[in-house]
C-alpha positions, 0 to 999 in steps of 0.5 A, spaced: 111 584 508 117 586 510 122 579 511 129 581 510 132 581 517 136 587 517 131 592 516 126 589 521 131 590 526 132 597 523 125 598 523 123 596 529 129 600 533 125 606 538 125 613 532 130 617 535 135 611 534 131 610 527 131 616 525 139 617 526 142 611 524 138 610 517 132 613 516 134 620 517 132 621 510 124 621 512 125 624 518 127 631 514 123 629 507 116 628 512 119 635 517 119 638 509 113 636 507 109 637 514 112 644 515 112 648 508 110 655 511 117 654 514 121 654 508 126 650 509 130 646 504 134 639 505 142 638 506 146 633 507 152 631 510 159 628 506 163 624 508 171 624 508 177 620 510 180 624 514 187 626 512 193 623 515 200 621 514 199 614 512 193 615 507 192 622 505 184 624 503 181 621 498 179 625 492 173 624 493 168 622 499 166 615 502 159 617 503 155 622 499 149 622 505 152 620 511 146 624 515 140 629 511 137 634 515 133 640 513 136 647 513 135 654 515 138 660 516 144 657 519 139 652 523 139 645 522 133 640 524 133 632 524 130 628 530 134 630 535 131 637 535 134 644 533 140 647 533 146 651 529 149 647 523 156 647 527 153 644 533 151 639 529 156 637 525 159 637 531 156 632 534 156 628 527 165 627 527 163 626 535 158 620 534 164 617 527 169 617 532 172 623 528 173 618 523 171 623 517 170 630 515 165 632 514 161 638 510 154 640 508 151 640 501 145 643 499 141 637 496 137 640 490 129 641 491 
């Protein structure tokens, strides 16, 4: 039985919130498993601090997997639907308050 308050709160969210706030990997992996004939691969968004005059870009990302999604032919699929990968990047940059730069990274099969 799950008793951790933060986990219970997270799991109690509506699906659109759950799968964009901590459980994107579950959605992406389930999509690959349920639609093997679509031959999607997994990609993750790596997050970097935006360079500024005060603080230069760090030599390594601040978060290796900010978001995970399915990918095929330039298109990204997550719980919000199918869109061009560039559009997904723009959405996450906006969602982060333009605090981070993102680069998509292939995940090993």
